[in-house]
KEKE-3310 file (N, C-alpha, C; in steps of 0.2 Angstrom, whole numbers, plus 5000, padded with zeros to 4 digits):
npx = (5046:5044:5035:5037:5032:5040:5044:5051:5064:5058:5044:5037:5030:5040:5043:5050:5058:5059:5069:5064:5069:5070:5080:5079:5087:5097:5095:5103:5116:5115:5106:5097:5080:5066:5053:5040:5038:5047:5050:5039:5029:5036:5038:5038:5039:5047:5040:5029:5017:5020:5016:5018:5027:5024:5028:5043:5052:5063:5076:5088:5096:5107:5099:5086:5072:5070:5059:5058:5053:5046:5049:5044:5031:5027:5033:5041:5056:5068:5076:5089:5096:5097:5087:5093:5105:5119:5119:5125:5126:5117:5117:5111:5095:5082:5075:5064:5052:5046:5038:5027:5016:5009)
npy = (5654:5650:5658:5665:5669:5678:5682:5697:5704:5716:5713:5714:5708:5699:5696:5683:5677:5661:5650:5636:5624:5607:5592:5576:5562:5548:5532:5521:5512:5512:5511:5524:5526:5535:5530:5518:5506:5496:5505:5513:5527:5542:5546:5559:5577:5593:5606:5600:5596:5587:5575:5570:5554:5551:5542:5545:5539:5525:5515:5504:5490:5477:5469:5471:5481:5496:5507:5525:5537:5553:5562:5574:5587:5597:5607:5601:5607:5604:5591:5581:5570:5558:5546:5529:5533:5530:5530:5536:5531:5543:5553:5567:5568:5574:5590:5598:5611:5616:5627:5629:5619:5604)
npz = (5593:5611:5624:5640:5656:5668:5685:5690:5701:5705:5705:5694:5679:5667:5650:5641:5627:5620:5612:5603:5596:5593:5592:5584:5587:5582:5589:5587:5577:5560:5544:5538:5534:5527:5527:5531:5525:5513:5498:5501:5505:5510:5527:5533:5530:5526:5535:5539:5552:5567:5580:5597:5598:5585:5570:5562:5553:5549:5555:5549:5555:5556:5547:5554:5556:5564:5572:5571:5582:5586:5600:5602:5600:5586:5572:5558:5553:5547:5539:5541:5536:5522:5513:5514:5519:5530:5547:5563:5581:5591:5581:5573:5566:5562:5564:5575:5577:5592:5595:5588:5591:5586)
capx = (5049:5040:5035:5036:5031:5045:5043:5058:5064:5053:5038:5034:5031:5044:5042:5056:5057:5064:5070:5062:5070:5072:5083:5078:5093:5097:5097:5108:5119:5112:5104:5090:5074:5061:5047:5039:5038:5051:5047:5033:5028:5040:5034:5038:5042:5048:5034:5023:5016:5020:5014:5023:5026:5023:5034:5047:5057:5066:5084:5089:5102:5108:5093:5081:5070:5068:5056:5061:5047:5047:5047:5042:5026:5029:5033:5047:5060:5074:5078:5096:5098:5093:5086:5099:5111:5122:5119:5128:5122:5117:5118:5105:5091:5077:5074:5057:5051:5040:5034:5021:5014:5004)
capy = (5654:5650:5664:5663:5675:5678:5688:5700:5706:5722:5710:5716:5702:5700:5691:5680:5673:5655:5646:5629:5619:5600:5587:5569:5558:5541:5528:5515:5513:5508:5514:5528:5526:5540:5527:5513:5500:5497:5508:5516:5534:5546:5548:5566:5582:5599:5610:5596:5596:5580:5574:5566:5547:5550:5539:5549:5535:5519:5513:5497:5488:5470:5467:5473:5488:5499:5513:5531:5541:5560:5564:5581:5589:5603:5607:5599:5612:5602:5584:5581:5563:5556:5539:5525:5536:5527:5535:5533:5532:5550:5557:5571:5566:5578:5596:5600:5617:5615:5633:5628:5613:5600)
capz = (5600:5616:5628:5647:5660:5674:5690:5691:5708:5706:5705:5687:5675:5661:5645:5638:5621:5621:5606:5605:5591:5596:5588:5585:5586:5581:5595:5585:5571:5554:5538:5539:5529:5529:5525:5535:5521:5508:5492:5503:5505:5515:5533:5535:5525:5529:5536:5542:5559:5570:5587:5601:5596:5578:5567:5557:5549:5551:5555:5548:5558:5556:5544:5558:5555:5570:5571:5574:5584:5589:5607:5603:5595:5583:5565:5555:5550:5544:5539:5541:5533:5516:5512:5513:5523:5536:5553:5569:5587:5593:5575:5572:5560:5561:5569:5576:5581:5596:5596:5584:5592:5582)
cpx = (5043:5040:5033:5036:5036:5044:5050:5058:5059:5046:5034:5035:5035:5043:5048:5054:5062:5063:5068:5063:5073:5075:5081:5084:5092:5099:5101:5111:5116:5110:5097:5086:5069:5054:5046:5039:5043:5047:5040:5034:5033:5036:5033:5040:5042:5042:5028:5023:5017:5018:5018:5021:5025:5029:5037:5052:5059:5073:5084:5096:5102:5101:5086:5079:5067:5065:5059:5055:5050:5045:5044:5036:5028:5029:5040:5050:5066:5075:5085:5100:5094:5092:5092:5105:5113:5122:5122:5124:5123:5117:5111:5101:5086:5077:5067:5056:5045:5036:5028:5019:5008:4997)
cpy = (5654:5657:5662:5669:5674:5684:5691:5702:5712:5720:5712:5709:5704:5695:5689:5676:5667:5651:5639:5624:5612:5596:5580:5566:5551:5537:5522:5517:5509:5512:5517:5527:5531:5536:5521:5506:5501:5500:5511:5524:5537:5548:5555:5571:5588:5603:5606:5596:5588:5580:5569:5558:5546:5547:5544:5546:5529:5519:5506:5495:5480:5467:5467:5480:5491:5506:5519:5536:5548:5560:5571:5582:5596:5603:5605:5604:5610:5594:5583:5575:5562:5548:5535:5527:5532:5532:5531:5535:5540:5555:5561:5569:5571:5584:5597:5606:5616:5621:5633:5621:5610:5600)
cpz = (5605:5620:5635:5651:5666:5678:5691:5699:5710:5706:5699:5683:5669:5656:5642:5632:5621:5615:5607:5599:5595:5591:5589:5583:5585:5587:5593:5579:5566:5548:5539:5533:5531:5528:5531:5532:5516:5502:5494:5503:5511:5521:5535:5530:5529:5529:5539:5549:5562:5577:5590:5599:5589:5575:5562:5552:5552:5551:5554:5550:5558:5553:5548:5557:5562:5569:5575:5576:5586:5596:5608:5598:5592:5575:5563:5551:5546:5544:5537:5537:5527:5517:5510:5516:5529:5541:5559:5575:5589:5587:5575:5566:5558:5566:5569:5580:5585:5598:5593:5585:5588:5585)
residu = (PRO:GLY:VAL:TYR:GLN:VAL:GLN:SER:PRO:SER:THR:GLU:ALA:THR:THR:LEU:GLN:VAL:ASP:THR:PRO:HIS:THR:ILE:THR:SER:SER:LEU:VAL:GLY:ILE:TYR:HIS:PRO:TRP:SER:LYS:PRO:ASN:GLY:LYS:GLN:ARG:ILE:SER:ILE:GLY:GLU:ARG:VAL:LYS:VAL:GLY:GLN:LEU:VAL:GLY:MET:ILE:GLN:SER:LEU:ASN:VAL:ILE:ASN:GLU:VAL:GLU:THR:PRO:PHE:ALA:GLY:ARG:ILE:THR:GLU:ILE:LEU:VAL:GLN:ASP:GLY:GLN:ALA:VAL:GLU:TYR:GLY:GLN:GLN:LEU:VAL:ILE:VAL:ASP:SER:SER:GLU:GLU:ALA)
# end
């Protein structure tokens, strides 16, 4: 969790713990693939560190492959979809914990 300093009314600094899990969601309807080329290596795995803009998978829609990038830096804590799974617009795909930035 992130740590932030906050000034209280008594002017003493107070430390707050902030949970920082972020969810990467699908931007369109299609079929999720965790690779960048058919039969290729999976792009991410649980526990792996990712950077902003890193490719985390593909969504195939109407025979067009669309890249899925992460807008967050951190560690992959959960992959919520499997290769070949149909996904909907806004569906959660991957959870990134940004308290451990890459």
